[in-house]
C-alpha atoms as a printed R data frame, in Angstrom:
    type eleno elety resid chain resno       x       y       z
1   ATOM     1    CA   MET     A     1 -16.671   0.793  -2.343
2   ATOM     2    CA   SER     A     2 -19.358  -0.258  -0.067
3   ATOM     3    CA   ALA     A     3 -22.941   0.960  -1.087
4   ATOM     4    CA   ASN     A     4 -23.812   1.618   2.577
5   ATOM     5    CA   ARG     A     5 -20.715   3.711   3.241
6   ATOM     6    CA   ALA     A     6 -21.818   7.019   5.304
7   ATOM     7    CA   ILE     A     7 -21.402  10.243   3.787
8   ATOM     8    CA   VAL     A     8 -19.079  12.473   5.754
9   ATOM     9    CA   VAL     A     9 -20.729  15.977   6.289
10  ATOM    10    CA   THR     A    10 -19.746  18.040   9.056
11  ATOM    11    CA   PRO     A    11 -22.705  19.494  11.128
12  ATOM    12    CA   LYS     A    12 -21.561  22.992  10.391
13  ATOM    13    CA   ALA     A    13 -21.778  22.408   6.625
14  ATOM    14    CA   ALA     A    14 -25.415  20.801   7.117
15  ATOM    15    CA   THR     A    15 -26.564  23.892   8.786
16  ATOM    16    CA   LEU     A    16 -25.806  26.586   6.296
17  ATOM    17    CA   GLY     A    17 -29.084  26.649   4.437
18  ATOM    18    CA   ALA     A    18 -28.511  26.913   0.689
19  ATOM    19    CA   PHE     A    19 -24.737  26.670   1.068
20  ATOM    20    CA   GLY     A    20 -25.156  23.624   3.068
21  ATOM    21    CA   GLU     A    21 -27.617  21.827   0.472
22  ATOM    22    CA   ALA     A    22 -25.240  22.246  -2.489
23  ATOM    23    CA   THR     A    23 -22.202  21.522  -0.248
24  ATOM    24    CA   GLU     A    24 -23.743  18.169   0.821
25  ATOM    25    CA   ALA     A    25 -24.499  17.237  -2.693
26  ATOM    26    CA   TYR     A    26 -20.813  17.792  -3.678
27  ATOM    27    CA   LEU     A    27 -19.512  15.914  -0.786
28  ATOM    28    CA   GLY     A    28 -21.607  13.057  -1.697
29  ATOM    29    CA   PHE     A    29 -20.342  13.149  -5.326
30  ATOM    30    CA   LEU     A    30 -16.651  13.195  -3.924
31  ATOM    31    CA   GLN     A    31 -17.177  10.145  -1.873
32  ATOM    32    CA   LEU     A    32 -19.556   7.941  -4.054
33  ATOM    33    CA   GLU     A    33 -18.350   9.054  -7.633
34  ATOM    34    CA   ARG     A    34 -14.870  10.164  -7.108
35  ATOM    35    CA   GLY     A    35 -14.135   7.519  -4.510
36  ATOM    36    CA   LEU     A    36 -12.371   9.938  -2.053
37  ATOM    37    CA   SER     A    37 -11.587   8.615   1.422
38  ATOM    38    CA   PRO     A    38 -13.757   9.607   4.506
39  ATOM    39    CA   HIS     A    39 -10.787  11.661   5.752
40  ATOM    40    CA   SER     A    40 -10.473  13.540   2.473
41  ATOM    41    CA   VAL     A    41 -14.199  14.254   2.157
42  ATOM    42    CA   ALA     A    42 -14.190  15.533   5.867
43  ATOM    43    CA   ALA     A    43 -11.298  17.984   5.224
44  ATOM    44    CA   TYR     A    44 -13.278  19.181   2.116
45  ATOM    45    CA   ALA     A    45 -16.336  19.698   4.264
46  ATOM    46    CA   ARG     A    46 -14.505  21.733   6.641
47  ATOM    47    CA   ASP     A    47 -12.802  23.952   4.082
48  ATOM    48    CA   LEU     A    48 -16.115  24.542   2.244
49  ATOM    49    CA   ALA     A    49 -18.068  25.349   5.468
50  ATOM    50    CA   GLN     A    50 -15.501  27.757   6.293
51  ATOM    51    CA   ALA     A    51 -15.652  29.487   3.023
52  ATOM    52    CA   ALA     A    52 -19.506  29.447   3.092
53  ATOM    53    CA   GLU     A    53 -19.777  31.116   6.804
54  ATOM    54    CA   PHE     A    54 -17.287  33.995   5.576
55  ATOM    55    CA   LEU     A    55 -19.272  34.443   2.350
56  ATOM    56    CA   ARG     A    56 -22.719  34.443   4.045
57  ATOM    57    CA   LYS     A    57 -21.544  36.712   7.117
58  ATOM    58    CA   ARG     A    58 -19.253  39.154   5.582
59  ATOM    59    CA   CYS     A    59 -20.261  39.264   1.942
60  ATOM    60    CA   GLY     A    60 -24.022  38.645   2.311
61  ATOM    61    CA   CYS     A    61 -24.044  35.893  -0.101
62  ATOM    62    CA   LYS     A    62 -27.156  33.762  -0.142
63  ATOM    63    CA   GLY     A    63 -25.717  30.656  -1.739
64  ATOM    64    CA   TRP     A    64 -22.946  29.416  -3.748
65  ATOM    65    CA   SER     A    65 -24.680  30.751  -6.917
66  ATOM    66    CA   THR     A    66 -24.726  34.411  -5.659
67  ATOM    67    CA   VAL     A    67 -20.979  34.470  -4.964
68  ATOM    68    CA   GLY     A    68 -18.910  36.554  -7.127
69  ATOM    69    CA   SER     A    69 -15.127  36.661  -7.929
70  ATOM    70    CA   ASN     A    70 -14.851  39.985  -5.613
71  ATOM    71    CA   ASP     A    71 -16.281  37.956  -2.794
72  ATOM    72    CA   LEU     A    72 -13.864  35.147  -3.342
73  ATOM    73    CA   SER     A    73 -11.034  37.677  -3.446
74  ATOM    74    CA   ALA     A    74 -12.132  38.982  -0.104
75  ATOM    75    CA   TRP     A    75 -12.224  35.476   1.354
76  ATOM    76    CA   VAL     A    76  -8.723  34.660   0.032
77  ATOM    77    CA   GLN     A    77  -7.387  37.912   1.627
78  ATOM    78    CA   SER     A    78  -8.852  37.173   4.764
79  ATOM    79    CA   MET     A    79  -7.111  33.772   4.646
80  ATOM    80    CA   SER     A    80  -3.868  35.462   3.749
81  ATOM    81    CA   ALA     A    81  -4.116  37.859   6.686
82  ATOM    82    CA   GLY     A    82  -4.702  35.010   8.892
83  ATOM    83    CA   LYS     A    83  -1.102  33.798   8.075
84  ATOM    84    CA   LEU     A    84  -2.376  30.437   6.587
85  ATOM    85    CA   THR     A    85   0.658  28.733   5.106
86  ATOM    86    CA   PRO     A    86   0.603  28.527   0.986
87  ATOM    87    CA   ALA     A    87  -0.085  24.772   1.267
88  ATOM    88    CA   SER     A    88  -3.219  25.146   3.507
89  ATOM    89    CA   LEU     A    89  -4.426  28.215   1.164
90  ATOM    90    CA   ALA     A    90  -3.978  26.111  -1.984
91  ATOM    91    CA   ARG     A    91  -5.931  23.070  -0.363
92  ATOM    92    CA   LYS     A    92  -8.926  25.494   0.413
93  ATOM    93    CA   LEU     A    93  -8.743  27.001  -3.174
94  ATOM    94    CA   SER     A    94  -8.693  23.436  -4.571
95  ATOM    95    CA   ALA     A    95 -11.824  22.491  -2.549
96  ATOM    96    CA   ILE     A    96 -13.626  25.792  -3.805
97  ATOM    97    CA   ARG     A    97 -12.486  25.229  -7.544
98  ATOM    98    CA   GLY     A    98 -13.749  21.621  -7.355
99  ATOM    99    CA   LEU     A    99 -17.134  22.635  -5.938
100 ATOM   100    CA   TYR     A   100 -17.637  25.398  -8.658
101 ATOM   101    CA   ARG     A   101 -16.717  22.872 -11.484
102 ATOM   102    CA   TYR     A   102 -19.370  20.369 -10.005
103 ATOM   103    CA   LEU     A   103 -22.094  23.030  -9.703
104 ATOM   104    CA   VAL     A   104 -21.519  24.571 -13.115
105 ATOM   105    CA   ARG     A   105 -21.625  20.903 -14.762
106 ATOM   106    CA   GLU     A   106 -24.826  20.204 -12.622
107 ATOM   107    CA   GLN     A   107 -26.304  23.669 -14.082
108 ATOM   108    CA   GLN     A   108 -26.597  24.841 -10.460
109 ATOM   109    CA   CYS     A   109 -24.358  27.839 -11.281
110 ATOM   110    CA   THR     A   110 -24.136  29.583 -14.779
111 ATOM   111    CA   ALA     A   111 -20.560  30.775 -14.166
112 ATOM   112    CA   ASP     A   112 -17.509  29.772 -12.237
113 ATOM   113    CA   PRO     A   113 -16.275  32.670 -10.002
114 ATOM   114    CA   THR     A   114 -13.083  30.876  -9.235
115 ATOM   115    CA   GLU     A   115 -11.623  31.183 -12.617
116 ATOM   116    CA   LEU     A   116  -9.981  34.451 -12.015
117 ATOM   117    CA   LEU     A   117  -8.430  33.495  -8.530
118 ATOM   118    CA   SER     A   118  -4.641  32.855  -8.517
119 ATOM   119    CA   SER     A   119  -3.224  30.177  -6.555
120 ATOM   120    CA   PRO     A   120  -0.275  30.906  -4.056
121 ATOM   121    CA   ARG     A   121   3.113  29.863  -5.413
122 ATOM   122    CA   LEU     A   122   4.125  26.773  -3.534
123 ATOM   123    CA   VAL     A   123   7.838  26.098  -2.575
124 ATOM   124    CA   ARG     A   124   7.848  22.203  -2.162
125 ATOM   125    CA   PRO     A   125   9.999  21.008   0.781
126 ATOM   126    CA   LEU     A   126  12.247  18.051   0.135
127 ATOM   127    CA   PRO     A   127  11.037  15.021   1.684
128 ATOM   128    CA   GLY     A   128  13.209  13.717   4.754
129 ATOM   129    CA   ALA     A   129  14.489  10.250   4.523
130 ATOM   130    CA   LEU     A   130  16.241   8.124   7.044
131 ATOM   131    CA   THR     A   131  19.661   6.508   6.230
132 ATOM   132    CA   GLU     A   132  20.030   2.790   5.368
133 ATOM   133    CA   GLY     A   133  21.826   2.448   8.786
134 ATOM   134    CA   GLU     A   134  18.897   4.110  10.466
135 ATOM   135    CA   ILE     A   135  16.451   1.902   8.754
136 ATOM   136    CA   SER     A   136  18.424  -1.238   9.576
137 ATOM   137    CA   ARG     A   137  18.325  -0.237  13.285
138 ATOM   138    CA   LEU     A   138  14.572   0.785  13.162
139 ATOM   139    CA   LEU     A   139  13.794  -2.762  11.412
140 ATOM   140    CA   ALA     A   140  15.920  -4.518  14.185
141 ATOM   141    CA   ALA     A   141  14.361  -2.878  17.244
142 ATOM   142    CA   PRO     A   142  11.150  -4.959  17.907
143 ATOM   143    CA   HIS     A   143  12.120  -8.079  19.973
144 ATOM   144    CA   SER     A   144  10.648 -10.894  18.014
145 ATOM   145    CA   GLY     A   145  10.363 -13.510  20.644
146 ATOM   146    CA   ASP     A   146   6.751 -12.640  21.496
147 ATOM   147    CA   ALA     A   147   3.449 -11.880  19.740
148 ATOM   148    CA   HIS     A   148   3.773  -8.101  20.003
149 ATOM   149    CA   GLY     A   149   7.452  -8.267  18.535
150 ATOM   150    CA   LEU     A   150   6.373 -10.498  15.618
151 ATOM   151    CA   ARG     A   151   3.686  -8.175  14.736
152 ATOM   152    CA   ASP     A   152   5.551  -5.062  15.188
153 ATOM   153    CA   LYS     A   153   8.577  -6.303  13.141
154 ATOM   154    CA   ALA     A   154   6.356  -7.454  10.374
155 ATOM   155    CA   MET     A   155   4.557  -4.138  10.330
156 ATOM   156    CA   LEU     A   156   7.876  -2.097  10.155
157 ATOM   157    CA   GLU     A   157   9.414  -4.615   7.327
158 ATOM   158    CA   LEU     A   158   6.197  -4.113   5.145
159 ATOM   159    CA   PHE     A   159   5.938  -0.421   5.793
160 ATOM   160    CA   TYR     A   160   9.441   0.264   4.607
161 ATOM   161    CA   ALA     A   161   9.607  -2.442   1.911
162 ATOM   162    CA   SER     A   162   6.215  -1.339   0.247
163 ATOM   163    CA   GLY     A   163   6.221   2.532   0.830
164 ATOM   164    CA   LEU     A   164   2.511   2.384   1.912
165 ATOM   165    CA   ARG     A   165   0.632   5.212   3.335
166 ATOM   166    CA   ILE     A   166  -0.284   4.878   7.069
167 ATOM   167    CA   SER     A   167  -3.869   4.551   6.188
168 ATOM   168    CA   GLU     A   168  -3.240   1.793   3.680
169 ATOM   169    CA   LEU     A   169  -1.268  -0.163   6.037
170 ATOM   170    CA   ALA     A   170  -3.966   0.129   8.927
171 ATOM   171    CA   SER     A   171  -6.616  -1.087   6.484
172 ATOM   172    CA   LEU     A   172  -4.780  -3.980   5.106
173 ATOM   173    CA   THR     A   173  -6.523  -7.341   5.090
174 ATOM   174    CA   ILE     A   174  -4.932 -11.022   4.903
175 ATOM   175    CA   GLN     A   175  -6.543 -11.297   1.436
176 ATOM   176    CA   GLN     A   176  -4.370  -8.430   0.192
177 ATOM   177    CA   ILE     A   177  -1.212 -10.236   1.104
178 ATOM   178    CA   ASP     A   178   0.274 -12.680  -1.488
179 ATOM   179    CA   LEU     A   179   3.386 -14.233   0.276
180 ATOM   180    CA   GLU     A   180   3.979 -16.766  -2.302
181 ATOM   181    CA   HIS     A   181   4.653 -14.260  -4.966
182 ATOM   182    CA   GLY     A   182   5.759 -11.428  -2.684
183 ATOM   183    CA   PHE     A   183   3.495  -8.603  -3.295
184 ATOM   184    CA   VAL     A   184   0.720  -6.834  -1.533
185 ATOM   185    CA   ARG     A   185  -2.381  -5.494  -3.359
186 ATOM   186    CA   VAL     A   186  -3.180  -1.940  -1.997
187 ATOM   187    CA   PHE     A   187  -6.296   0.061  -2.346
188 ATOM   188    CA   GLY     A   188  -5.173   3.795  -2.130
189 ATOM   189    CA   LYS     A   189  -6.729   7.221  -2.735
190 ATOM   190    CA   GLY     A   190  -9.761   7.265  -4.651
191 ATOM   191    CA   SER     A   191 -10.056   3.275  -4.087
192 ATOM   192    CA   LYS     A   192  -7.392   2.860  -6.866
193 ATOM   193    CA   GLU     A   193  -5.830  -0.484  -6.842
194 ATOM   194    CA   ARG     A   194  -2.197  -1.173  -7.246
195 ATOM   195    CA   VAL     A   195   0.262  -4.101  -6.843
196 ATOM   196    CA   VAL     A   196   3.503  -3.359  -4.747
197 ATOM   197    CA   PRO     A   197   6.212  -5.731  -4.084
198 ATOM   198    CA   MET     A   198   7.105  -6.497  -0.569
199 ATOM   199    CA   GLY     A   199  10.465  -8.204  -0.732
200 ATOM   200    CA   GLU     A   200  11.725 -11.324   0.839
201 ATOM   201    CA   LYS     A   201  12.329 -10.072   4.418
202 ATOM   202    CA   ALA     A   202   9.027  -8.359   4.639
203 ATOM   203    CA   ALA     A   203   7.388 -11.791   3.468
204 ATOM   204    CA   LYS     A   204   9.222 -13.765   5.962
205 ATOM   205    CA   ALA     A   205   8.343 -11.490   8.750
206 ATOM   206    CA   ILE     A   206   4.519 -11.412   7.840
207 ATOM   207    CA   ALA     A   207   4.887 -15.252   7.576
208 ATOM   208    CA   ALA     A   208   6.114 -15.643  11.158
209 ATOM   209    CA   TYR     A   209   3.592 -13.080  12.456
210 ATOM   210    CA   LEU     A   210   0.770 -14.830  10.740
211 ATOM   211    CA   GLU     A   211   1.778 -18.294  12.116
212 ATOM   212    CA   ALA     A   212   2.839 -17.404  15.730
213 ATOM   213    CA   GLY     A   213   1.847 -13.801  16.340
214 ATOM   214    CA   ARG     A   214  -1.584 -12.911  14.998
215 ATOM   215    CA   PRO     A   215  -3.356 -15.917  16.600
216 ATOM   216    CA   HIS     A   216  -2.490 -14.306  19.995
217 ATOM   217    CA   PHE     A   217  -4.602 -11.233  19.095
218 ATOM   218    CA   VAL     A   218  -7.464 -12.911  17.627
219 ATOM   219    CA   LYS     A   219 -10.871 -12.555  19.522
220 ATOM   220    CA   ALA     A   220 -13.803 -14.466  18.150
221 ATOM   221    CA   SER     A   221 -16.202 -11.715  18.694
222 ATOM   222    CA   ARG     A   222 -14.284  -8.833  17.138
223 ATOM   223    CA   THR     A   223 -11.677  -9.990  14.778
224 ATOM   224    CA   ARG     A   224 -12.120  -9.932  10.956
225 ATOM   225    CA   SER     A   225  -9.679 -10.099   8.319
226 ATOM   226    CA   HIS     A   226  -7.480  -7.005   9.139
227 ATOM   227    CA   LEU     A   227  -3.680  -8.003   9.045
228 ATOM   228    CA   PHE     A   228  -2.338  -6.223  12.065
229 ATOM   229    CA   LEU     A   229  -4.555  -6.460  15.264
230 ATOM   230    CA   SER     A   230  -4.418  -4.962  18.643
231 ATOM   231    CA   GLU     A   231  -4.787  -6.631  21.968
232 ATOM   232    CA   ARG     A   232  -8.666  -6.169  21.704
233 ATOM   233    CA   GLY     A   233  -8.695  -8.093  18.526
234 ATOM   234    CA   GLY     A   234  -9.646  -5.148  16.251
235 ATOM   235    CA   PRO     A   235  -7.332  -3.548  13.602
236 ATOM   236    CA   LEU     A   236  -4.573  -1.427  14.690
237 ATOM   237    CA   SER     A   237  -5.564   2.358  14.226
238 ATOM   238    CA   ARG     A   238  -3.344   4.916  12.215
239 ATOM   239    CA   VAL     A   239  -2.663   6.552  15.757
240 ATOM   240    CA   ARG     A   240  -1.427   3.356  17.225
241 ATOM   241    CA   LEU     A   241   0.711   2.553  14.167
242 ATOM   242    CA   TRP     A   242   2.204   6.015  14.450
243 ATOM   243    CA   MET     A   243   2.955   5.579  18.022
244 ATOM   244    CA   LEU     A   244   4.700   2.297  17.470
245 ATOM   245    CA   VAL     A   245   6.849   3.716  14.638
246 ATOM   246    CA   ARG     A   246   7.907   6.365  17.159
247 ATOM   247    CA   HIS     A   247   8.590   4.043  19.846
248 ATOM   248    CA   TYR     A   248  10.823   1.872  17.777
249 ATOM   249    CA   ALA     A   249  12.603   4.695  16.447
250 ATOM   250    CA   ARG     A   250  13.485   5.899  19.980
251 ATOM   251    CA   LEU     A   251  14.526   2.295  20.763
252 ATOM   252    CA   ALA     A   252  16.857   2.445  17.740
253 ATOM   253    CA   GLY     A   253  18.616   5.418  18.998
254 ATOM   254    CA   ILE     A   254  17.357   7.752  16.009
255 ATOM   255    CA   LYS     A   255  17.353  11.319  17.445
256 ATOM   256    CA   ARG     A   256  15.344  13.158  14.866
257 ATOM   257    CA   ALA     A   257  11.477  12.951  14.915
258 ATOM   258    CA   VAL     A   258  10.273   9.851  13.092
259 ATOM   259    CA   LYS     A   259   6.842  10.068  11.562
260 ATOM   260    CA   PRO     A   260   5.180   7.154   9.616
261 ATOM   261    CA   HIS     A   261   5.478   9.028   6.286
262 ATOM   262    CA   LEU     A   262   9.271   9.210   6.709
263 ATOM   263    CA   LEU     A   263   9.340   5.471   6.031
264 ATOM   264    CA   ARG     A   264   7.384   6.191   2.712
265 ATOM   265    CA   HIS     A   265   9.823   8.681   1.945
266 ATOM   266    CA   SER     A   266  12.920   6.722   2.781
267 ATOM   267    CA   PHE     A   267  11.327   3.825   0.544
268 ATOM   268    CA   ALA     A   268  11.137   6.074  -2.477
269 ATOM   269    CA   THR     A   269  14.600   7.760  -1.764
270 ATOM   270    CA   HIS     A   270  16.328   4.422  -1.425
271 ATOM   271    CA   LEU     A   271  14.655   3.033  -4.560
272 ATOM   272    CA   LEU     A   272  15.893   6.200  -6.497
273 ATOM   273    CA   SER     A   273  19.374   5.938  -5.175
274 ATOM   274    CA   GLY     A   274  19.654   2.337  -6.128
275 ATOM   275    CA   GLY     A   275  18.627   3.221  -9.786
276 ATOM   276    CA   ALA     A   276  14.987   2.538  -9.806
277 ATOM   277    CA   ASP     A   277  12.942   4.126 -12.805
278 ATOM   278    CA   LEU     A   278  10.938   7.094 -11.621
279 ATOM   279    CA   ARG     A   279   7.756   5.853 -13.409
280 ATOM   280    CA   ALA     A   280   8.198   2.587 -11.601
281 ATOM   281    CA   ILE     A   281   8.463   4.426  -8.155
282 ATOM   282    CA   GLN     A   282   5.422   6.415  -9.160
283 ATOM   283    CA   GLU     A   283   3.266   3.129  -9.699
284 ATOM   284    CA   MET     A   284   4.417   1.923  -6.314
285 ATOM   285    CA   LEU     A   285   3.662   4.884  -4.409
286 ATOM   286    CA   GLY     A   286   0.263   5.210  -5.913
287 ATOM   287    CA   HIS     A   287   0.982   8.709  -7.279
288 ATOM   288    CA   ALA     A   288  -1.646   9.913  -9.872
289 ATOM   289    CA   ASN     A   289   0.639  12.546 -11.246
290 ATOM   290    CA   ILE     A   290   4.662  11.987 -12.007
291 ATOM   291    CA   SER     A   291   5.215  15.568 -10.765
292 ATOM   292    CA   THR     A   292   4.453  14.433  -7.250
293 ATOM   293    CA   THR     A   293   7.106  11.669  -7.615
294 ATOM   294    CA   GLU     A   294   9.648  14.075  -9.263
295 ATOM   295    CA   ILE     A   295  10.298  15.823  -5.766
296 ATOM   296    CA   TYR     A   296  12.448  12.602  -5.016
297 ATOM   297    CA   THR     A   297  14.851  13.454  -7.698
298 ATOM   298    CA   ALA     A   298  16.008  16.526  -5.811
299 ATOM   299    CA   VAL     A   299  16.909  14.396  -2.717
300 ATOM   300    CA   GLU     A   300  19.737  12.494  -4.218
301 ATOM   301    CA   PRO     A   301  21.829  15.319  -6.445
302 ATOM   302    CA   SER     A   302  25.132  13.203  -5.611
303 ATOM   303    CA   ARG     A   303  23.632  10.306  -7.348
304 ATOM   304    CA   ILE     A   304  22.628  12.490 -10.293
305 ATOM   305    CA   LEU     A   305  26.092  13.798 -10.501
306 ATOM   306    CA   GLU     A   306  27.565  10.294 -10.416
307 ATOM   307    CA   LEU     A   307  25.457   9.079 -13.276
308 ATOM   308    CA   HIS     A   308  26.478  12.077 -15.207
309 ATOM   309    CA   ARG     A   309  30.086  11.333 -14.702
310 ATOM   310    CA   ARG     A   310  29.610   7.574 -15.635
311 ATOM   311    CA   PHE     A   311  27.359   7.699 -18.667
312 ATOM   312    CA   HIS     A   312  27.652  11.210 -20.347
313 ATOM   313    CA   PRO     A   313  30.416  11.358 -22.959
314 ATOM   314    CA   ARG     A   314  31.948  14.470 -21.478
315 ATOM   315    CA   GLY     A   315  31.263  13.336 -18.076
316 ATOM   316    CA   ARG     A   316  33.277  10.224 -18.748
317 ATOM   317    CA   GLN     A   317  36.377  11.933 -19.650
318 ATOM   318    CA   ARG     A   318  39.025  11.450 -17.059
319 ATOM   319    CA   GLN     A   319  40.936  14.211 -15.233
320 ATOM   320    CA   GLY     A   320  44.230  13.089 -16.850
321 ATOM   321    CA   ASP     A   321  42.773  13.017 -20.351
322 ATOM   322    CA   PHE     A   322  41.480  16.569 -19.700
323 ATOM   323    CA   SER     A   323  44.827  17.747 -18.504
324 ATOM   324    CA   ALA     A   324  46.485  16.201 -21.605
325 ATOM   325    CA   SER     A   325  44.160  17.948 -23.924
326 ATOM   326    CA   LYS     A   326  45.075  21.356 -22.457
327 ATOM   327    CA   LYS     A   327  48.585  21.023 -23.526
328 ATOM   328    CA   THR     A   328  47.534  20.345 -27.110
329 ATOM   329    CA   PRO     A   329  48.382  23.362 -29.163
């Protein structure tokens, strides 16, 4: 991580007195020591600033060290009354718990008032996935006869073939691509590095883009080593990548809303359907915990039933054999 990378602190958090001082120290720890992305740190900053404002104004707390479990319970109740989703509430609780673990470790607090807080029960929605037919139409949508088409086809092919996050795709550099061996080196959440295969079709699309497409976008004054460039010569932003995915989904005749993360879900679901090992999928997705990846096992119940029928001793028994066994006295 770059030593001069700016600490992300919201102005609101920085003006909360003792709350802000401790919050800023924790946010610096998250970014410099834990390696969290600026987007993640900014989200923590917002959540902690909102909590501090409530605790200061509604509970009369003077700083994080003066907050008690009853104060935090009142804060949680206020958020529940505000009809926050369980996922949003869980994220805010995670932010406050992480802060207090840090403060106790740094001896800025003698006790952790979050220990008695209970987390909301989360019901995980199953991730959606495009069908293989929809994916084929989507990847064929860009017209590869010009620089924009070459770029966009390479982007979509790589997106689906590697299961990258949209932020990882936007930040890719040429140096992270190994066309000869067919893999991409990715720096994901927490600046953790992983190597992901890209497949032959994605490698060919990227090679064509690098040869005949990318030079069109290069501007001597702006262009660095990013892989996917805009008309101005800078890297394509996450928002622009999102817009391109939606544009080509419409061209492909896909009726449902197609968000960039849907390609990542499709990548994982199709790998699992093809028989890939869950641990391998976890590694390619960059999930720190296997439980995050396990959600994909619920996406293809038909495959689980088929595997049971094919490989389990009782599942392999044919209907005819079963009928015959019933006749045996």
